[in-house]
C-alpha positions in Angstrom: 0.0 0.0 0.0 1.3 3.4 -0.9 1.5 6.2 1.6 -1.0 8.3 -0.5 -3.5 5.5 -0.1 -2.8 5.2 3.6 -3.2 8.8 4.6 -7.0 9.1 4.1 -7.4 6.0 6.2 -5.3 7.4 9.0 -7.3 10.7 8.9 -10.5 8.7 9.4 -9.2 6.9 12.5 -10.5 8.0 16.0 -8.2 10.1 18.1 -7.2 7.2 20.4 -6.3 5.0 17.4 -4.1 7.7 15.9 -2.3 7.9 19.2 -1.8 4.1 19.3 -0.5 4.2 15.7 1.9 7.0 16.6 3.2 5.0 19.5 3.7 2.0 17.3 5.6 4.0 14.7 7.8 5.6 17.3 8.5 2.2 18.8 9.5 0.8 15.5 11.7 3.7 14.7 13.5 3.5 18.0 14.0 -0.2 17.6 15.4 0.2 14.1 17.8 3.0 15.3 19.0 1.0 18.3 17.8 3.7 20.7 16.3 2.1 23.8 14.1 4.1 26.2 15.9 4.8 29.5 13.0 3.2 31.5 14.1 -0.2 30.3 17.0 -1.0 32.7 19.8 -3.1 31.5 19.0 -2.7 27.8 20.5 0.7 27.1 24.1 1.0 26.2 26.1 4.1 27.2 26.4 5.1 23.5 22.7 4.9 22.9 22.0 6.9 26.1 24.6 9.5 25.1 23.0 9.8 21.6 19.5 10.2 23.2 20.8 13.0 25.6 22.7 14.6 22.7 19.5 14.6 20.6 17.5 16.1 23.5 20.1 18.8 24.0 19.9 19.7 20.3 16.1 19.8 20.4 16.1 22.0 23.5 18.5 24.4 21.9 16.4 24.6 18.7 13.2 25.2 20.7 15.0 27.9 22.8 16.2 29.6 19.6 12.7 29.4 18.1 11.1 30.9 21.2 13.7 33.8 21.2 12.9 34.5 17.6 9.1 34.5 18.1 9.1 36.5 21.4 12.1 38.7 20.9 
């Protein structure tokens, strides 16, 4: 199934099903990237944890810069 065919079906889903789908997609992406949520003890390597914290720091910086641009 092509993405163009899937999008109308996703739009018709109830809100809770969209959230479940989003959670599923995020879980799949995390699994494929090798990033493990920190709440799963013993499964996260130090490299993955570092990458997660680095990504969070980059996101926080971007949000802070966006806020400064919008609010002066």
